C-alpha positions in Angstrom: 3.2 -10.8 15.3 4.8 -11.0 11.8 2.8 -10.5 8.6 1.6 -13.5 6.7 3.4 -14.1 3.3 0.2 -15.8 2.1 -1.6 -12.4 2.4 1.2 -10.9 0.3 0.5 -13.5 -2.3 -3.2 -12.8 -2.2 -2.6 -9.1 -2.7 -0.2 -9.7 -5.5 -2.7 -12.0 -7.2 -5.5 -9.4 -7.0 -3.2 -6.6 -8.4 -2.2 -8.9 -11.3 -5.8 -9.7 -12.0 -6.5 -6.0 -12.3 -3.9 -5.8 -15.0 -1.3 -3.7 -13.2 2.3 -4.2 -12.6 2.9 -3.9 -8.9 6.4 -4.0 -7.4 6.7 -5.3 -3.9 8.9 -3.2 -1.6 9.8 -3.9 2.0 8.2 -1.2 4.0 6.7 -0.8 7.5 8.4 -4.1 8.4 6.1 -5.7 6.0 5.5 -5.3 2.2 4.1 -2.4 0.2 3.0 -2.8 -3.4 4.1 0.1 -5.6 2.2 0.9 -8.8 4.1 3.2 -11.2 6.3 4.1 -8.2 3.5 5.1 -5.9 2.5 3.2 -2.8 -0.9 1.4 -3.4 -1.6 -1.2 -0.8 0.4 -3.2 1.6 0.7 -5.3 4.8 2.5 -4.1 7.9 4.8 -6.1 10.2 1.8 -6.4 12.5 -0.4 -7.9 9.8 -2.5 -4.9 9.1 -3.6 -4.4 5.6 -2.9 -0.8 4.5 -4.7 1.0 1.7 -4.1 4.4 -0.1 -6.9 6.2 -1.8 -8.2 9.6 -2.8 -8.1 11.8 0.4 -11.3 13.5 -0.7 -13.1 10.3 0.0 -11.6 9.8 3.5 -14.8 10.4 5.5 -16.8 8.1 3.3 -14.3 5.3 3.2 -13.5 5.5 6.9 -17.1 4.3 7.5 -16.6 1.1 5.4 -16.6 -2.1 7.5 -13.1 -2.9 8.9 -11.6 0.5 8.2 -9.3 1.8 11.0 -7.5 5.2 11.1 -3.8 5.6 10.6 -2.6 8.4 13.0 0.7 10.2 12.7 1.1 13.3 14.8 -2.2 15.1 15.2 -5.1 13.2 13.8 -5.8 10.8 10.9 -3.6 10.5 7.9 -6.1 11.4 5.1 -6.2 9.0 2.2 -4.6 6.1 4.1 -6.3 3.5 6.3 -5.6 0.2 7.9 -8.2 -2.5 7.3 -9.1 -5.4 9.6 -8.0 -8.8 8.4 -11.6 -10.0 8.4 -12.6 -7.2 6.1 -10.1 -8.4 3.4 -10.6 -12.1 4.3 -12.0 -13.2 0.9 -11.1 -12.4 -2.7 -14.1 -10.2 -3.3 -13.6 -8.0 -0.3 -9.8 -7.7 -1.0 -10.6 -6.7 -4.6 -12.9 -3.9 -3.3 -10.1 -2.3 -1.4 -7.5 -2.8 -4.1 -9.8 -1.3 -6.7 -10.4 1.7 -4.4 -6.6 2.2 -4.2 -6.0 1.7 -7.9 -8.7 4.3 -8.8 -6.5 6.9 -7.1 -3.0 5.6 -7.6 -3.4 5.3 -11.4 -4.3 9.0 -11.6 -0.9 10.0 -10.0 2.1 10.8 -12.1 4.6 7.9 -12.2 7.6 8.3 -9.8 10.9 7.5 -11.4 13.5 5.9 -9.2 16.4 8.2 -8.6 19.8 6.7 -9.3 21.9 6.4 -6.3 24.9 8.8 -6.4 28.2 7.1 -6.6 30.4 7.6 -3.6 33.4 9.6 -4.6 36.4 8.8 -2.5 40.1 9.6 -2.4 41.3 6.0 -2.6 44.9 5.7 -3.7 45.8 9.3 -2.9 
């Protein structure tokens, strides 16, 4: 199942309402929203809402309604969770998760995009 573009719009609207510039980037077959170059929240190609937050709060936030672990390799990916669609189904609940992410992401140093290196070729030789 593909992600819903309307959910992308809802996420973008909540981020804008929080006063942050978020850049959408295609990722996970869906869309991630980058704040100062750092991944904040997103939606996967399966329609899962994904949130990034302070890893020190992982045990606490994992208990919130709708939270689901993200596993890569051995165990949970600390500081990242999937969230059921129902748990972000209204504006207030979506704002809760976005604010959680922004509390962490805005403490991270900005990431500057690296310029792509020009390909040097031996054309004409």
